[in-house]
One Martini backbone bead per residue (centre of mass of N, CA, C, O) as a GRO file, in nm:
protein
  315
    1MET     BB    1   0.972  -1.123   2.419
    2SER     BB    2   0.924  -0.804   2.359
    3ASP     BB    3   1.123  -0.533   2.199
    4GLN     BB    4   0.910  -0.328   2.230
    5HIS     BB    5   0.861  -0.021   2.318
    6PRO     BB    6   0.624   0.135   2.504
    7GLU     BB    7   0.636   0.411   2.356
    8SER     BB    8   0.594   0.289   2.073
    9VAL     BB    9   0.318   0.165   2.123
   10THR     BB   10   0.178   0.426   2.209
   11GLY     BB   11   0.240   0.583   1.946
   12SER     BB   12   0.093   0.387   1.752
   13ALA     BB   13  -0.187   0.408   1.884
   14ALA     BB   14  -0.215   0.715   1.850
   15LEU     BB   15  -0.191   0.716   1.540
   16LEU     BB   16  -0.432   0.530   1.483
   17GLN     BB   17  -0.642   0.706   1.626
   18ARG     BB   18  -0.599   0.956   1.448
   19ARG     BB   19  -0.663   0.823   1.174
   20ASN     BB   20  -0.950   0.740   1.247
   21ALA     BB   21  -1.059   1.021   1.314
   22GLU     BB   22  -1.003   1.142   1.038
   23ALA     BB   23  -1.170   0.941   0.873
   24TYR     BB   24  -1.445   1.003   1.004
   25LEU     BB   25  -1.454   1.297   0.919
   26PHE     BB   26  -1.425   1.259   0.616
   27LEU     BB   27  -1.676   1.067   0.578
   28ILE     BB   28  -1.894   1.246   0.699
   29PHE     BB   29  -1.851   1.479   0.505
   30THR     BB   30  -1.910   1.321   0.249
   31MET     BB   31  -2.207   1.238   0.322
   32LEU     BB   32  -2.310   1.526   0.346
   33CYS     BB   33  -2.255   1.604   0.053
   34TRP     BB   34  -2.425   1.377  -0.083
   35ALA     BB   35  -2.687   1.454   0.057
   36GLY     BB   36  -2.685   1.755  -0.041
   37ASN     BB   37  -2.735   1.693  -0.343
   38ALA     BB   38  -3.040   1.644  -0.314
   39ILE     BB   39  -3.099   1.935  -0.226
   40MET     BB   40  -2.974   2.086  -0.467
   41GLY     BB   41  -3.161   1.965  -0.677
   42GLN     BB   42  -3.412   2.113  -0.565
   43LEU     BB   43  -3.296   2.410  -0.573
   44ALA     BB   44  -3.261   2.408  -0.896
   45VAL     BB   45  -3.547   2.430  -0.933
   46GLY     BB   46  -3.610   2.714  -1.138
   47GLN     BB   47  -3.285   2.807  -1.181
   48VAL     BB   48  -3.184   2.540  -1.344
   49SER     BB   49  -3.112   2.319  -1.567
   50PRO     BB   50  -2.999   1.999  -1.551
   51MET     BB   51  -2.773   2.001  -1.783
   52LEU     BB   52  -2.634   2.259  -1.674
   53VAL     BB   53  -2.547   2.139  -1.411
   54VAL     BB   54  -2.367   1.920  -1.529
   55LEU     BB   55  -2.185   2.100  -1.698
   56GLY     BB   56  -2.090   2.293  -1.470
   57ARG     BB   57  -1.981   2.086  -1.275
   58TRP     BB   58  -1.755   1.951  -1.468
   59ALA     BB   59  -1.611   2.206  -1.543
   60GLY     BB   60  -1.520   2.279  -1.257
   61VAL     BB   61  -1.374   2.013  -1.189
   62MET     BB   62  -1.170   2.017  -1.420
   63LEU     BB   63  -1.032   2.276  -1.325
   64LEU     BB   64  -0.947   2.175  -1.041
   65CYS     BB   65  -0.781   1.935  -1.143
   66GLY     BB   66  -0.575   2.103  -1.307
   67ILE     BB   67  -0.463   2.248  -1.049
   68PHE     BB   68  -0.435   1.991  -0.822
   69MET     BB   69  -0.362   1.718  -1.038
   70ARG     BB   70  -0.125   1.745  -1.252
   71HIS     BB   71   0.098   1.565  -1.127
   72HIS     BB   72  -0.056   1.299  -1.134
   73LEU     BB   73  -0.114   1.299  -1.437
   74LYS     BB   74   0.177   1.307  -1.540
   75ARG     BB   75   0.271   1.043  -1.400
   76ASP     BB   76   0.006   0.852  -1.512
   77TRP     BB   77  -0.036   0.884  -1.825
   78PRO     BB   78   0.074   0.621  -1.960
   79ILE     BB   79  -0.157   0.447  -1.829
   80LEU     BB   80  -0.409   0.614  -1.895
   81ARG     BB   81  -0.387   0.602  -2.207
   82LYS     BB   82  -0.439   0.286  -2.225
   83ASN     BB   83  -0.736   0.349  -2.053
   84LEU     BB   84  -0.924   0.571  -2.185
   85VAL     BB   85  -1.181   0.432  -2.278
   86PHE     BB   86  -1.273   0.308  -2.013
   87LEU     BB   87  -1.269   0.577  -1.844
   88SER     BB   88  -1.465   0.736  -2.023
   89ILE     BB   89  -1.711   0.553  -1.989
   90ALA     BB   90  -1.723   0.555  -1.681
   91GLY     BB   91  -1.753   0.866  -1.649
   92ALA     BB   92  -2.000   0.912  -1.831
   93LEU     BB   93  -2.193   0.718  -1.670
   94GLY     BB   94  -2.121   0.764  -1.356
   95TYR     BB   95  -2.148   1.084  -1.384
   96SER     BB   96  -2.321   1.215  -1.613
   97ALA     BB   97  -2.569   1.024  -1.637
   98PHE     BB   98  -2.636   1.012  -1.340
   99ASN     BB   99  -2.674   1.321  -1.297
  100GLY     BB  100  -2.895   1.364  -1.502
  101LEU     BB  101  -3.106   1.183  -1.359
  102PHE     BB  102  -3.090   1.317  -1.081
  103TYR     BB  103  -3.191   1.610  -1.173
  104LEU     BB  104  -3.450   1.514  -1.307
  105ALA     BB  105  -3.579   1.385  -1.053
  106ALA     BB  106  -3.613   1.661  -0.892
  107HIS     BB  107  -3.878   1.746  -1.071
  108SER     BB  108  -4.058   1.458  -0.957
  109THR     BB  109  -3.936   1.464  -0.659
  110SER     BB  110  -3.804   1.424  -0.353
  111GLY     BB  111  -3.542   1.453  -0.139
  112LEU     BB  112  -3.612   1.211   0.031
  113ASN     BB  113  -3.629   1.001  -0.194
  114ILE     BB  114  -3.348   1.039  -0.309
  115GLY     BB  115  -3.187   0.970  -0.053
  116ILE     BB  116  -3.294   0.680  -0.012
  117LEU     BB  117  -3.231   0.568  -0.296
  118GLN     BB  118  -2.927   0.630  -0.288
  119GLY     BB  119  -2.875   0.433  -0.037
  120SER     BB  120  -2.916   0.159  -0.224
  121MET     BB  121  -2.654   0.109  -0.396
  122PRO     BB  122  -2.494  -0.123  -0.251
  123VAL     BB  123  -2.704  -0.342  -0.337
  124PHE     BB  124  -2.672  -0.310  -0.642
  125VAL     BB  125  -2.379  -0.396  -0.636
  126ALA     BB  126  -2.421  -0.683  -0.527
  127MET     BB  127  -2.601  -0.775  -0.763
  128GLY     BB  128  -2.400  -0.712  -0.993
  129ALA     BB  129  -2.165  -0.893  -0.893
  130PHE     BB  130  -2.325  -1.153  -0.931
  131LEU     BB  131  -2.390  -1.127  -1.239
  132VAL     BB  132  -2.088  -1.076  -1.340
  133TYR     BB  133  -1.892  -1.248  -1.107
  134ARG     BB  134  -2.035  -1.451  -0.913
  135THR     BB  135  -2.076  -1.344  -0.640
  136ARG     BB  136  -2.136  -1.451  -0.343
  137ILE     BB  137  -2.453  -1.497  -0.171
  138THR     BB  138  -2.577  -1.488   0.116
  139ARG     BB  139  -2.859  -1.531   0.294
  140ILE     BB  140  -2.841  -1.266   0.455
  141GLN     BB  141  -2.776  -1.089   0.212
  142LEU     BB  142  -3.039  -1.151   0.063
  143LEU     BB  143  -3.217  -1.026   0.279
  144GLY     BB  144  -3.100  -0.742   0.241
  145VAL     BB  145  -3.193  -0.708  -0.049
  146ILE     BB  146  -3.496  -0.740   0.002
  147LEU     BB  147  -3.528  -0.505   0.201
  148THR     BB  148  -3.426  -0.280   0.016
  149VAL     BB  149  -3.624  -0.323  -0.217
  150SER     BB  150  -3.871  -0.273  -0.042
  151GLY     BB  151  -3.802   0.021   0.023
  152VAL     BB  152  -3.804   0.117  -0.271
  153ILE     BB  153  -4.102   0.041  -0.328
  154ILE     BB  154  -4.228   0.222  -0.112
  155ILE     BB  155  -4.129   0.485  -0.230
  156ALA     BB  156  -4.240   0.454  -0.527
  157SER     BB  157  -4.551   0.405  -0.393
  158ALA     BB  158  -4.600   0.574  -0.127
  159GLY     BB  159  -4.731   0.331   0.045
  160SER     BB  160  -4.924   0.221  -0.192
  161LEU     BB  161  -5.103  -0.049  -0.294
  162ASP     BB  162  -5.251   0.061  -0.540
  163ARG     BB  163  -5.001   0.170  -0.690
  164LEU     BB  164  -4.857  -0.101  -0.703
  165LEU     BB  165  -5.077  -0.269  -0.855
  166ASN     BB  166  -5.087  -0.028  -1.092
  167LEU     BB  167  -4.802   0.087  -1.151
  168GLU     BB  168  -4.771   0.373  -0.979
  169PHE     BB  169  -4.511   0.599  -1.046
  170LYS     BB  170  -4.277   0.813  -1.006
  171ARG     BB  171  -4.065   0.945  -1.224
  172GLY     BB  172  -3.833   1.025  -1.029
  173ASP     BB  173  -3.797   0.747  -0.895
  174LEU     BB  174  -3.723   0.591  -1.152
  175LEU     BB  175  -3.477   0.763  -1.224
  176MET     BB  176  -3.323   0.702  -0.957
  177ILE     BB  177  -3.302   0.400  -0.996
  178CYS     BB  178  -3.145   0.414  -1.262
  179ALA     BB  179  -2.908   0.573  -1.144
  180SER     BB  180  -2.822   0.359  -0.933
  181ILE     BB  181  -2.765   0.133  -1.135
  182LEU     BB  182  -2.552   0.285  -1.296
  183TYR     BB  183  -2.354   0.332  -1.057
  184ALA     BB  184  -2.314   0.035  -0.996
  185GLY     BB  185  -2.182  -0.034  -1.267
  186TYR     BB  186  -1.942   0.155  -1.229
  187THR     BB  187  -1.833   0.023  -0.970
  188ILE     BB  188  -1.782  -0.258  -1.092
  189ALA     BB  189  -1.587  -0.165  -1.322
  190LEU     BB  190  -1.354  -0.064  -1.118
  191ARG     BB  191  -1.214  -0.340  -1.081
  192ASN     BB  192  -1.051  -0.265  -1.373
  193ARG     BB  193  -0.861  -0.065  -1.282
  194PRO     BB  194  -0.592   0.106  -1.283
  195ALA     BB  195  -0.264   0.144  -1.127
  196VAL     BB  196  -0.346   0.439  -0.984
  197SER     BB  197  -0.428   0.725  -0.883
  198PRO     BB  198  -0.734   0.834  -0.775
  199LEU     BB  199  -0.695   1.125  -0.877
  200SER     BB  200  -0.646   1.056  -1.175
  201LEU     BB  201  -0.906   0.908  -1.226
  202PHE     BB  202  -1.098   1.137  -1.156
  203ALA     BB  203  -0.996   1.343  -1.367
  204VAL     BB  204  -1.061   1.176  -1.623
  205MET     BB  205  -1.367   1.124  -1.560
  206ALA     BB  206  -1.445   1.422  -1.543
  207ALA     BB  207  -1.375   1.489  -1.836
  208SER     BB  208  -1.575   1.286  -1.965
  209ALA     BB  209  -1.826   1.407  -1.834
  210PHE     BB  210  -1.808   1.678  -1.975
  211VAL     BB  211  -1.823   1.582  -2.267
  212LEU     BB  212  -2.107   1.440  -2.241
  213SER     BB  213  -2.266   1.700  -2.139
  214ILE     BB  214  -2.282   1.858  -2.403
  215PRO     BB  215  -2.504   1.700  -2.564
  216PHE     BB  216  -2.715   1.718  -2.342
  217ALA     BB  217  -2.735   2.030  -2.346
  218ALA     BB  218  -2.807   2.050  -2.649
  219ILE     BB  219  -3.074   1.895  -2.638
  220GLU     BB  220  -3.209   2.077  -2.432
  221TYR     BB  221  -3.201   2.325  -2.622
  222MET     BB  222  -3.353   2.205  -2.878
  223VAL     BB  223  -3.624   2.145  -2.689
  224GLY     BB  224  -3.659   2.404  -2.492
  225ALA     BB  225  -3.530   2.334  -2.172
  226THR     BB  226  -3.362   2.572  -2.118
  227GLN     BB  227  -3.219   2.722  -1.814
  228TRP     BB  228  -3.081   2.987  -1.718
  229PRO     BB  229  -2.909   3.100  -1.470
  230THR     BB  230  -2.952   3.225  -1.189
  231PRO     BB  231  -2.796   3.350  -0.928
  232PHE     BB  232  -2.880   3.101  -0.757
  233GLY     BB  233  -2.800   2.891  -0.968
  234TRP     BB  234  -2.496   2.950  -0.957
  235LEU     BB  235  -2.466   2.877  -0.662
  236VAL     BB  236  -2.552   2.583  -0.684
  237VAL     BB  237  -2.337   2.493  -0.886
  238GLY     BB  238  -2.097   2.571  -0.707
  239LEU     BB  239  -2.165   2.384  -0.466
  240ILE     BB  240  -2.166   2.118  -0.627
  241THR     BB  241  -1.874   2.136  -0.724
  242ILE     BB  242  -1.723   2.160  -0.444
  243PHE     BB  243  -1.858   1.935  -0.269
  244PRO     BB  244  -1.978   1.661  -0.407
  245SER     BB  245  -1.757   1.663  -0.648
  246PHE     BB  246  -1.471   1.733  -0.498
  247LEU     BB  247  -1.427   1.717  -0.187
  248ALA     BB  248  -1.562   1.442  -0.139
  249GLN     BB  249  -1.358   1.280  -0.305
  250LEU     BB  250  -1.105   1.353  -0.142
  251PHE     BB  251  -1.210   1.257   0.138
  252PHE     BB  252  -1.271   0.966   0.058
  253ILE     BB  253  -0.984   0.884  -0.020
  254GLN     BB  254  -0.866   0.944   0.263
  255GLY     BB  255  -1.047   0.748   0.420
  256VAL     BB  256  -0.969   0.487   0.270
  257ASP     BB  257  -0.662   0.508   0.330
  258ARG     BB  258  -0.708   0.466   0.652
  259VAL     BB  259  -0.954   0.213   0.662
  260GLY     BB  260  -1.070   0.125   0.406
  261PRO     BB  261  -1.332   0.019   0.204
  262SER     BB  262  -1.516  -0.136   0.403
  263ARG     BB  263  -1.538   0.076   0.631
  264ALA     BB  264  -1.620   0.312   0.445
  265GLY     BB  265  -1.888   0.187   0.328
  266VAL     BB  266  -2.064   0.212   0.589
  267PHE     BB  267  -2.111   0.530   0.560
  268MET     BB  268  -2.343   0.518   0.344
  269ASN     BB  269  -2.576   0.498   0.558
  270LEU     BB  270  -2.585   0.819   0.606
  271VAL     BB  271  -2.719   0.943   0.357
  272PRO     BB  272  -3.030   0.901   0.411
  273ILE     BB  273  -3.027   1.040   0.686
  274PHE     BB  274  -2.922   1.319   0.603
  275ALA     BB  275  -3.130   1.371   0.375
  276ALA     BB  276  -3.381   1.362   0.549
  277GLY     BB  277  -3.306   1.592   0.741
  278MET     BB  278  -3.261   1.815   0.525
  279ALA     BB  279  -3.542   1.806   0.392
  280VAL     BB  280  -3.694   1.900   0.645
  281VAL     BB  281  -3.526   2.160   0.715
  282VAL     BB  282  -3.476   2.300   0.427
  283LEU     BB  283  -3.754   2.204   0.254
  284ASN     BB  284  -4.006   2.125   0.431
  285GLU     BB  285  -4.057   1.830   0.441
  286SER     BB  286  -4.249   1.553   0.485
  287PHE     BB  287  -4.249   1.288   0.727
  288GLU     BB  288  -4.349   0.985   0.662
  289LEU     BB  289  -4.411   0.666   0.742
  290TYR     BB  290  -4.295   0.537   0.477
  291HIS     BB  291  -4.017   0.662   0.511
  292GLY     BB  292  -3.939   0.517   0.772
  293VAL     BB  293  -3.969   0.227   0.670
  294ALA     BB  294  -3.776   0.248   0.430
  295LEU     BB  295  -3.524   0.339   0.586
  296ILE     BB  296  -3.500   0.089   0.764
  297LEU     BB  297  -3.479  -0.122   0.539
  298VAL     BB  298  -3.230  -0.008   0.399
  299LEU     BB  299  -3.033  -0.013   0.641
  300ILE     BB  300  -3.059  -0.314   0.709
  301GLY     BB  301  -2.987  -0.418   0.428
  302ILE     BB  302  -2.703  -0.298   0.413
  303TYR     BB  303  -2.589  -0.429   0.665
  304LEU     BB  304  -2.629  -0.727   0.581
  305SER     BB  305  -2.474  -0.709   0.308
  306GLU     BB  306  -2.196  -0.621   0.445
  307LYS     BB  307  -2.158  -0.810   0.701
  308PHE     BB  308  -2.251  -1.101   0.526
  309LYS     BB  309  -2.049  -1.130   0.321
  310ALA     BB  310  -1.848  -1.284   0.133
  311PRO     BB  311  -1.547  -1.369   0.120
  312LEU     BB  312  -1.276  -1.283  -0.025
  313GLY     BB  313  -1.250  -1.508  -0.314
  314GLN     BB  314  -1.522  -1.621  -0.330
  315PRO     BB  315  -1.752  -1.760  -0.565
   0.00000   0.00000   0.00000
């Protein structure tokens, strides 16, 4: 017979329910921010050049990290210093290079396409984990990968068989696919991250992203492609800095802390849905039949890939 008091059981259940509710709010807010990033990328076109967006974004994040995360950094610095090269490369590629391609893509494709392609990243992670760590892929998970890749191909070819056969794809869609693959590589590399606070990791990688964005912005200037921000451009950079870059990361960390990475990862499915809705409402983009088909394939593919993946620890 259990010695646990009924009031204690009730209190524990209520606490768990509250933590779950908080986690769901945190994660939904995070996905809204990340979906909104695709919209912000479109709004930035004609208002500020892509590499200045990246430079301004990470400069702002680095400042915010210095204000709010300095205690975490001070405590974890001895470990962070030993892993500085690894973390710098991860942040430069996963944050700065990814964002550079992301905002370049916005100049030659739609917010709808970016949102749906961005939502395919979990499947690229599964494929990369198989190639790098030989993580076993189940048959149903493989079907999920095929469905997601099919959705990506439909988006890249705009649902046109002629364009697919002639290998005619939008430049922006190809850039977004490259960006997604790059971010998947960054995610896989984080398996080897040091055992420190996620906030400290984020702060160090944000700093490295800022450093790498400087030469990118310099190259943009030297080739005459720099567009200094208009007043609206400054607003867009500010919103990108605060919401998808800073607050979303903090809320995601809090959500993962409450429900774990596996359950939190399921919420990534919301990104293409939110992005598609925002693109139609905010940008007045048309939602075509091929967008719907691709979105369904990507969502089903992600679900199968996550739901039926091999148990942790299996080769």
